[in-house]
PDB file of N, CA, C, O and CB in Angstrom:
ATOM      1  N   UNK A   1     -89.848 -19.726  33.881  1.00  0.00           N
ATOM      2  CA  UNK A   1     -90.644 -18.674  34.491  1.00  0.00           C
ATOM      3  C   UNK A   1     -91.921 -18.522  33.669  1.00  0.00           C
ATOM      4  O   UNK A   1     -91.870 -18.366  32.449  1.00  0.00           O
ATOM      5  CB  UNK A   1     -89.847 -17.324  34.571  1.00  0.00           C
ATOM      6  N   UNK A   2     -93.042 -18.569  34.335  1.00  0.00           N
ATOM      7  CA  UNK A   2     -94.298 -18.465  33.606  1.00  0.00           C
ATOM      8  C   UNK A   2     -94.706 -16.999  33.410  1.00  0.00           C
ATOM      9  O   UNK A   2     -94.048 -16.086  33.909  1.00  0.00           O
ATOM     10  CB  UNK A   2     -95.402 -19.230  34.345  1.00  0.00           C
ATOM     11  N   UNK A   3     -95.794 -16.796  32.683  1.00  0.00           N
ATOM     12  CA  UNK A   3     -96.240 -15.454  32.332  1.00  0.00           C
ATOM     13  C   UNK A   3     -96.603 -14.593  33.521  1.00  0.00           C
ATOM     14  O   UNK A   3     -96.353 -13.388  33.513  1.00  0.00           O
ATOM     15  CB  UNK A   3     -97.402 -15.542  31.429  1.00  0.00           C
ATOM     16  N   UNK A   4     -97.194 -15.196  34.549  1.00  0.00           N
ATOM     17  CA  UNK A   4     -97.589 -14.397  35.703  1.00  0.00           C
ATOM     18  C   UNK A   4     -96.370 -13.870  36.455  1.00  0.00           C
ATOM     19  O   UNK A   4     -96.404 -12.760  36.987  1.00  0.00           O
ATOM     20  CB  UNK A   4     -98.470 -15.221  36.641  1.00  0.00           C
ATOM     21  N   UNK A   5     -95.301 -14.649  36.504  1.00  0.00           N
ATOM     22  CA  UNK A   5     -94.057 -14.169  37.123  1.00  0.00           C
ATOM     23  C   UNK A   5     -93.500 -12.983  36.363  1.00  0.00           C
ATOM     24  O   UNK A   5     -93.072 -11.998  36.965  1.00  0.00           O
ATOM     25  CB  UNK A   5     -93.010 -15.289  37.181  1.00  0.00           C
ATOM     26  N   UNK A   6     -93.504 -13.073  35.045  1.00  0.00           N
ATOM     27  CA  UNK A   6     -92.990 -11.969  34.223  1.00  0.00           C
ATOM     28  C   UNK A   6     -93.843 -10.723  34.402  1.00  0.00           C
ATOM     29  O   UNK A   6     -93.317  -9.615  34.502  1.00  0.00           O
ATOM     30  CB  UNK A   6     -92.948 -12.371  32.737  1.00  0.00           C
ATOM     31  N   UNK A   7     -95.151 -10.900  34.441  1.00  0.00           N
ATOM     32  CA  UNK A   7     -96.040  -9.755  34.615  1.00  0.00           C
ATOM     33  C   UNK A   7     -95.836  -9.106  35.980  1.00  0.00           C
ATOM     34  O   UNK A   7     -95.835  -7.879  36.088  1.00  0.00           O
ATOM     35  CB  UNK A   7     -97.501 -10.184  34.448  1.00  0.00           C
ATOM     36  N   UNK A   8     -95.664  -9.910  37.013  1.00  0.00           N
ATOM     37  CA  UNK A   8     -95.439  -9.369  38.345  1.00  0.00           C
ATOM     38  C   UNK A   8     -94.118  -8.607  38.407  1.00  0.00           C
ATOM     39  O   UNK A   8     -94.047  -7.530  38.998  1.00  0.00           O
ATOM     40  CB  UNK A   8     -95.455 -10.490  39.385  1.00  0.00           C
ATOM     41  N   UNK A   9     -93.080  -9.162  37.802  1.00  0.00           N
ATOM     42  CA  UNK A   9     -91.787  -8.479  37.782  1.00  0.00           C
ATOM     43  C   UNK A   9     -91.865  -7.177  36.999  1.00  0.00           C
ATOM     44  O   UNK A   9     -91.242  -6.188  37.384  1.00  0.00           O
ATOM     45  CB  UNK A   9     -90.714  -9.385  37.181  1.00  0.00           C
ATOM     46  N   UNK A  10     -92.620  -7.162  35.910  1.00  0.00           N
ATOM     47  CA  UNK A  10     -92.804  -5.926  35.138  1.00  0.00           C
ATOM     48  C   UNK A  10     -93.532  -4.884  35.988  1.00  0.00           C
ATOM     49  O   UNK A  10     -93.166  -3.709  35.985  1.00  0.00           O
ATOM     50  CB  UNK A  10     -93.595  -6.206  33.827  1.00  0.00           C
ATOM     51  N   UNK A  11     -94.559  -5.317  36.711  1.00  0.00           N
ATOM     52  CA  UNK A  11     -95.282  -4.422  37.606  1.00  0.00           C
ATOM     53  C   UNK A  11     -94.329  -3.821  38.642  1.00  0.00           C
ATOM     54  O   UNK A  11     -94.366  -2.618  38.898  1.00  0.00           O
ATOM     55  CB  UNK A  11     -96.434  -5.171  38.304  1.00  0.00           C
ATOM     56  N   UNK A  12     -93.479  -4.660  39.235  1.00  0.00           N
ATOM     57  CA  UNK A  12     -92.528  -4.167  40.231  1.00  0.00           C
ATOM     58  C   UNK A  12     -91.550  -3.171  39.638  1.00  0.00           C
ATOM     59  O   UNK A  12     -91.191  -2.190  40.290  1.00  0.00           O
ATOM     60  CB  UNK A  12     -91.768  -5.322  40.846  1.00  0.00           C
ATOM     61  N   UNK A  13     -91.113  -3.414  38.401  1.00  0.00           N
ATOM     62  CA  UNK A  13     -90.199  -2.471  37.745  1.00  0.00           C
ATOM     63  C   UNK A  13     -90.865  -1.108  37.577  1.00  0.00           C
ATOM     64  O   UNK A  13     -90.245  -0.076  37.834  1.00  0.00           O
ATOM     65  CB  UNK A  13     -89.747  -3.016  36.371  1.00  0.00           C
ATOM     66  N   UNK A  14     -92.135  -1.103  37.142  1.00  0.00           N
ATOM     67  CA  UNK A  14     -92.854   0.164  36.996  1.00  0.00           C
ATOM     68  C   UNK A  14     -93.001   0.862  38.352  1.00  0.00           C
ATOM     69  O   UNK A  14     -92.809   2.073  38.453  1.00  0.00           O
ATOM     70  CB  UNK A  14     -94.242  -0.074  36.364  1.00  0.00           C
ATOM     71  N   UNK A  15     -93.338   0.103  39.380  1.00  0.00           N
ATOM     72  CA  UNK A  15     -93.507   0.679  40.706  1.00  0.00           C
ATOM     73  C   UNK A  15     -92.189   1.245  41.221  1.00  0.00           C
ATOM     74  O   UNK A  15     -92.159   2.353  41.756  1.00  0.00           O
ATOM     75  CB  UNK A  15     -94.052  -0.368  41.680  1.00  0.00           C
ATOM     76  N   UNK A  16     -91.112   0.506  41.067  1.00  0.00           N
ATOM     77  CA  UNK A  16     -89.798   0.992  41.499  1.00  0.00           C
ATOM     78  C   UNK A  16     -89.404   2.268  40.765  1.00  0.00           C
ATOM     79  O   UNK A  16     -88.855   3.190  41.368  1.00  0.00           O
ATOM     80  CB  UNK A  16     -88.735  -0.084  41.277  1.00  0.00           C
ATOM     81  N   UNK A  17     -89.682   2.322  39.473  1.00  0.00           N
ATOM     82  CA  UNK A  17     -89.373   3.514  38.691  1.00  0.00           C
ATOM     83  C   UNK A  17     -90.153   4.714  39.218  1.00  0.00           C
ATOM     84  O   UNK A  17     -89.596   5.801  39.373  1.00  0.00           O
ATOM     85  CB  UNK A  17     -89.690   3.281  37.205  1.00  0.00           C
ATOM     86  N   UNK A  18     -91.433   4.517  39.490  1.00  0.00           N
ATOM     87  CA  UNK A  18     -92.250   5.605  40.024  1.00  0.00           C
ATOM     88  C   UNK A  18     -91.749   6.051  41.397  1.00  0.00           C
ATOM     89  O   UNK A  18     -91.687   7.249  41.672  1.00  0.00           O
ATOM     90  CB  UNK A  18     -93.716   5.172  40.115  1.00  0.00           C
ATOM     91  N   UNK A  19     -91.391   5.099  42.259  1.00  0.00           N
ATOM     92  CA  UNK A  19     -90.910   5.450  43.590  1.00  0.00           C
ATOM     93  C   UNK A  19     -89.559   6.154  43.538  1.00  0.00           C
ATOM     94  O   UNK A  19     -89.305   7.064  44.328  1.00  0.00           O
ATOM     95  CB  UNK A  19     -90.810   4.206  44.452  1.00  0.00           C
ATOM     96  N   UNK A  20     -88.702   5.746  42.627  1.00  0.00           N
ATOM     97  CA  UNK A  20     -87.407   6.443  42.470  1.00  0.00           C
ATOM     98  C   UNK A  20     -87.629   7.868  42.008  1.00  0.00           C
ATOM     99  O   UNK A  20     -86.987   8.800  42.493  1.00  0.00           O
ATOM    100  CB  UNK A  20     -86.494   5.699  41.464  1.00  0.00           C
ATOM    101  N   UNK A  21     -88.559   8.031  41.052  1.00  0.00           N
ATOM    102  CA  UNK A  21     -88.883   9.369  40.566  1.00  0.00           C
ATOM    103  C   UNK A  21     -89.443  10.220  41.709  1.00  0.00           C
ATOM    104  O   UNK A  21     -89.124  11.404  41.824  1.00  0.00           O
ATOM    105  CB  UNK A  21     -89.896   9.294  39.396  1.00  0.00           C
ATOM    106  N   UNK A  22     -90.260   9.621  42.533  1.00  0.00           N
ATOM    107  CA  UNK A  22     -90.845  10.331  43.671  1.00  0.00           C
ATOM    108  C   UNK A  22     -89.760  10.806  44.636  1.00  0.00           C
ATOM    109  O   UNK A  22     -89.792  11.950  45.090  1.00  0.00           O
ATOM    110  CB  UNK A  22     -91.848   9.428  44.408  1.00  0.00           C
ATOM    111  N   UNK A  23     -88.803   9.937  44.949  1.00  0.00           N
ATOM    112  CA  UNK A  23     -87.759  10.307  45.915  1.00  0.00           C
ATOM    113  C   UNK A  23     -86.811  11.362  45.365  1.00  0.00           C
ATOM    114  O   UNK A  23     -86.173  12.080  46.134  1.00  0.00           O
ATOM    115  CB  UNK A  23     -86.966   9.077  46.324  1.00  0.00           C
ATOM    116  N   UNK A  24     -86.710  11.465  44.043  1.00  0.00           N
ATOM    117  CA  UNK A  24     -85.832  12.460  43.433  1.00  0.00           C
ATOM    118  C   UNK A  24     -86.489  13.823  43.287  1.00  0.00           C
ATOM    119  O   UNK A  24     -85.809  14.814  43.023  1.00  0.00           O
ATOM    120  CB  UNK A  24     -85.377  11.980  42.087  1.00  0.00           C
ATOM    121  N   UNK A  25     -87.806  13.882  43.456  1.00  0.00           N
ATOM    122  CA  UNK A  25     -88.541  15.136  43.295  1.00  0.00           C
ATOM    123  C   UNK A  25     -88.237  16.070  44.464  1.00  0.00           C
ATOM    124  O   UNK A  25     -88.329  15.677  45.627  1.00  0.00           O
ATOM    125  CB  UNK A  25     -90.064  14.871  43.194  1.00  0.00           C
ATOM    126  N   UNK A  26     -87.878  17.296  44.146  1.00  0.00           N
ATOM    127  CA  UNK A  26     -87.548  18.272  45.191  1.00  0.00           C
ATOM    128  C   UNK A  26     -88.705  19.207  45.506  1.00  0.00           C
ATOM    129  O   UNK A  26     -88.802  19.722  46.620  1.00  0.00           O
ATOM    130  CB  UNK A  26     -86.345  19.087  44.777  1.00  0.00           C
ATOM    131  N   UNK A  27     -89.576  19.428  44.545  1.00  0.00           N
ATOM    132  CA  UNK A  27     -90.738  20.291  44.755  1.00  0.00           C
ATOM    133  C   UNK A  27     -91.793  19.526  45.562  1.00  0.00           C
ATOM    134  O   UNK A  27     -92.272  18.477  45.132  1.00  0.00           O
ATOM    135  CB  UNK A  27     -91.326  20.777  43.391  1.00  0.00           C
ATOM    136  N   UNK A  28     -92.146  20.056  46.723  1.00  0.00           N
ATOM    137  CA  UNK A  28     -93.048  19.341  47.630  1.00  0.00           C
ATOM    138  C   UNK A  28     -94.437  19.140  47.037  1.00  0.00           C
ATOM    139  O   UNK A  28     -95.056  18.099  47.254  1.00  0.00           O
ATOM    140  CB  UNK A  28     -93.162  20.088  48.941  1.00  0.00           C
ATOM    141  N   UNK A  29     -94.933  20.121  46.293  1.00  0.00           N
ATOM    142  CA  UNK A  29     -96.259  19.986  45.678  1.00  0.00           C
ATOM    143  C   UNK A  29     -96.248  18.888  44.616  1.00  0.00           C
ATOM    144  O   UNK A  29     -97.178  18.084  44.543  1.00  0.00           O
ATOM    145  CB  UNK A  29     -96.708  21.327  45.054  1.00  0.00           C
ATOM    146  N   UNK A  30     -95.203  18.853  43.796  1.00  0.00           N
ATOM    147  CA  UNK A  30     -95.086  17.809  42.774  1.00  0.00           C
ATOM    148  C   UNK A  30     -94.908  16.446  43.419  1.00  0.00           C
ATOM    149  O   UNK A  30     -95.449  15.450  42.939  1.00  0.00           O
ATOM    150  CB  UNK A  30     -93.912  18.102  41.830  1.00  0.00           C
ATOM    151  N   UNK A  31     -94.148  16.401  44.511  1.00  0.00           N
ATOM    152  CA  UNK A  31     -93.939  15.142  45.217  1.00  0.00           C
ATOM    153  C   UNK A  31     -95.271  14.602  45.750  1.00  0.00           C
ATOM    154  O   UNK A  31     -95.564  13.413  45.624  1.00  0.00           O
ATOM    155  CB  UNK A  31     -92.931  15.331  46.373  1.00  0.00           C
ATOM    156  N   UNK A  32     -96.060  15.480  46.340  1.00  0.00           N
ATOM    157  CA  UNK A  32     -97.361  15.060  46.870  1.00  0.00           C
ATOM    158  C   UNK A  32     -98.271  14.591  45.745  1.00  0.00           C
ATOM    159  O   UNK A  32     -99.004  13.615  45.906  1.00  0.00           O
ATOM    160  CB  UNK A  32     -98.028  16.209  47.647  1.00  0.00           C
ATOM    161  N   UNK A  33     -98.232  15.276  44.609  1.00  0.00           N
ATOM    162  CA  UNK A  33     -99.050  14.887  43.456  1.00  0.00           C
ATOM    163  C   UNK A  33     -98.633  13.512  42.935  1.00  0.00           C
ATOM    164  O   UNK A  33     -99.484  12.675  42.633  1.00  0.00           O
ATOM    165  CB  UNK A  33     -98.935  15.938  42.332  1.00  0.00           C
ATOM    166  N   UNK A  34     -97.330  13.282  42.832  1.00  0.00           N
ATOM    167  CA  UNK A  34     -96.833  11.986  42.353  1.00  0.00           C
ATOM    168  C   UNK A  34     -97.170  10.868  43.336  1.00  0.00           C
ATOM    169  O   UNK A  34     -97.544   9.770  42.923  1.00  0.00           O
ATOM    170  CB  UNK A  34     -95.316  12.044  42.128  1.00  0.00           C
ATOM    171  N   UNK A  35     -97.040  11.140  44.621  1.00  0.00           N
ATOM    172  CA  UNK A  35     -97.377  10.130  45.627  1.00  0.00           C
ATOM    173  C   UNK A  35     -98.859   9.786  45.548  1.00  0.00           C
ATOM    174  O   UNK A  35     -99.241   8.620  45.648  1.00  0.00           O
ATOM    175  CB  UNK A  35     -97.017  10.627  47.045  1.00  0.00           C
ATOM    176  N   UNK A  36     -99.680  10.796  45.369  1.00  0.00           N
ATOM    177  CA  UNK A  36    -101.121  10.576  45.241  1.00  0.00           C
ATOM    178  C   UNK A  36    -101.439   9.735  44.011  1.00  0.00           C
ATOM    179  O   UNK A  36    -102.299   8.856  44.062  1.00  0.00           O
ATOM    180  CB  UNK A  36    -101.862  11.917  45.168  1.00  0.00           C
ATOM    181  N   UNK A  37    -100.747  10.001  42.907  1.00  0.00           N
ATOM    182  CA  UNK A  37    -100.953   9.245  41.671  1.00  0.00           C
ATOM    183  C   UNK A  37    -100.555   7.783  41.852  1.00  0.00           C
ATOM    184  O   UNK A  37    -101.267   6.882  41.407  1.00  0.00           O
ATOM    185  CB  UNK A  37    -100.152   9.872  40.520  1.00  0.00           C
ATOM    186  N   UNK A  38     -99.422   7.549  42.503  1.00  0.00           N
ATOM    187  CA  UNK A  38     -98.955   6.181  42.752  1.00  0.00           C
ATOM    188  C   UNK A  38     -99.971   5.434  43.618  1.00  0.00           C
ATOM    189  O   UNK A  38    -100.327   4.293  43.324  1.00  0.00           O
ATOM    190  CB  UNK A  38     -97.559   6.191  43.437  1.00  0.00           C
ATOM    191  N   UNK A  39    -100.427   6.077  44.673  1.00  0.00           N
ATOM    192  CA  UNK A  39    -101.404   5.445  45.561  1.00  0.00           C
ATOM    193  C   UNK A  39    -102.711   5.156  44.827  1.00  0.00           C
ATOM    194  O   UNK A  39    -103.301   4.093  45.016  1.00  0.00           O
ATOM    195  CB  UNK A  39    -101.673   6.337  46.780  1.00  0.00           C
ATOM    196  N   UNK A  40    -103.164   6.077  44.003  1.00  0.00           N
ATOM    197  CA  UNK A  40    -104.402   5.865  43.248  1.00  0.00           C
ATOM    198  C   UNK A  40    -104.248   4.698  42.278  1.00  0.00           C
ATOM    199  O   UNK A  40    -105.160   3.885  42.133  1.00  0.00           O
ATOM    200  CB  UNK A  40    -104.795   7.144  42.482  1.00  0.00           C
ATOM    201  N   UNK A  41    -103.111   4.614  41.624  1.00  0.00           N
ATOM    202  CA  UNK A  41    -102.872   3.502  40.701  1.00  0.00           C
ATOM    203  C   UNK A  41    -102.841   2.164  41.416  1.00  0.00           C
ATOM    204  O   UNK A  41    -103.396   1.183  40.921  1.00  0.00           O
ATOM    205  CB  UNK A  41    -101.570   3.711  39.955  1.00  0.00           C
ATOM    206  N   UNK A  42    -102.202   2.114  42.566  1.00  0.00           N
ATOM    207  CA  UNK A  42    -102.164   0.873  43.345  1.00  0.00           C
ATOM    208  C   UNK A  42    -103.566   0.485  43.803  1.00  0.00           C
ATOM    209  O   UNK A  42    -103.922  -0.694  43.787  1.00  0.00           O
ATOM    210  CB  UNK A  42    -101.229   1.024  44.564  1.00  0.00           C
ATOM    211  N   UNK A  43    -104.360   1.466  44.209  1.00  0.00           N
ATOM    212  CA  UNK A  43    -105.733   1.171  44.628  1.00  0.00           C
ATOM    213  C   UNK A  43    -106.556   0.620  43.473  1.00  0.00           C
ATOM    214  O   UNK A  43    -107.336  -0.315  43.653  1.00  0.00           O
ATOM    215  CB  UNK A  43    -106.400   2.427  45.191  1.00  0.00           C
ATOM    216  N   UNK A  44    -106.385   1.197  42.289  1.00  0.00           N
ATOM    217  CA  UNK A  44    -107.107   0.717  41.103  1.00  0.00           C
ATOM    218  C   UNK A  44    -106.731  -0.734  40.790  1.00  0.00           C
ATOM    219  O   UNK A  44    -107.587  -1.544  40.436  1.00  0.00           O
ATOM    220  CB  UNK A  44    -106.805   1.620  39.883  1.00  0.00           C
ATOM    221  N   UNK A  45    -105.444  -1.050  40.926  1.00  0.00           N
ATOM    222  CA  UNK A  45    -104.987  -2.414  40.659  1.00  0.00           C
ATOM    223  C   UNK A  45    -105.643  -3.395  41.628  1.00  0.00           C
ATOM    224  O   UNK A  45    -106.059  -4.485  41.234  1.00  0.00           O
ATOM    225  CB  UNK A  45    -103.451  -2.502  40.766  1.00  0.00           C
ATOM    226  N   UNK A  46    -105.730  -2.999  42.898  1.00  0.00           N
ATOM    227  CA  UNK A  46    -106.349  -3.869  43.893  1.00  0.00           C
ATOM    228  C   UNK A  46    -107.836  -4.082  43.620  1.00  0.00           C
ATOM    229  O   UNK A  46    -108.372  -5.154  43.900  1.00  0.00           O
ATOM    230  CB  UNK A  46    -106.159  -3.288  45.283  1.00  0.00           C
ATOM    231  N   UNK A  47    -108.493  -3.079  43.083  1.00  0.00           N
ATOM    232  CA  UNK A  47    -109.936  -3.155  42.843  1.00  0.00           C
ATOM    233  C   UNK A  47    -110.295  -3.922  41.572  1.00  0.00           C
ATOM    234  O   UNK A  47    -111.432  -4.368  41.413  1.00  0.00           O
ATOM    235  CB  UNK A  47    -110.511  -1.766  42.764  1.00  0.00           C
ATOM    236  N   UNK A  48    -109.341  -4.073  40.682  1.00  0.00           N
ATOM    237  CA  UNK A  48    -109.607  -4.796  39.421  1.00  0.00           C
ATOM    238  C   UNK A  48    -109.770  -6.280  39.648  1.00  0.00           C
ATOM    239  O   UNK A  48    -109.997  -7.029  38.697  1.00  0.00           O
ATOM    240  CB  UNK A  48    -108.485  -4.560  38.421  1.00  0.00           C
TER     241      UNK A  48
END
């Protein structure tokens, strides 16, 4: 497995962790804030 595969898998682990945290959030305002943060981070990654 080369370095790019490892980096992609690490990225997916971080994303999965964030999404799991999002689904466990019960406060709607916090959930919306976390979803917004995840979306902003994904957008930044695409723009880099």
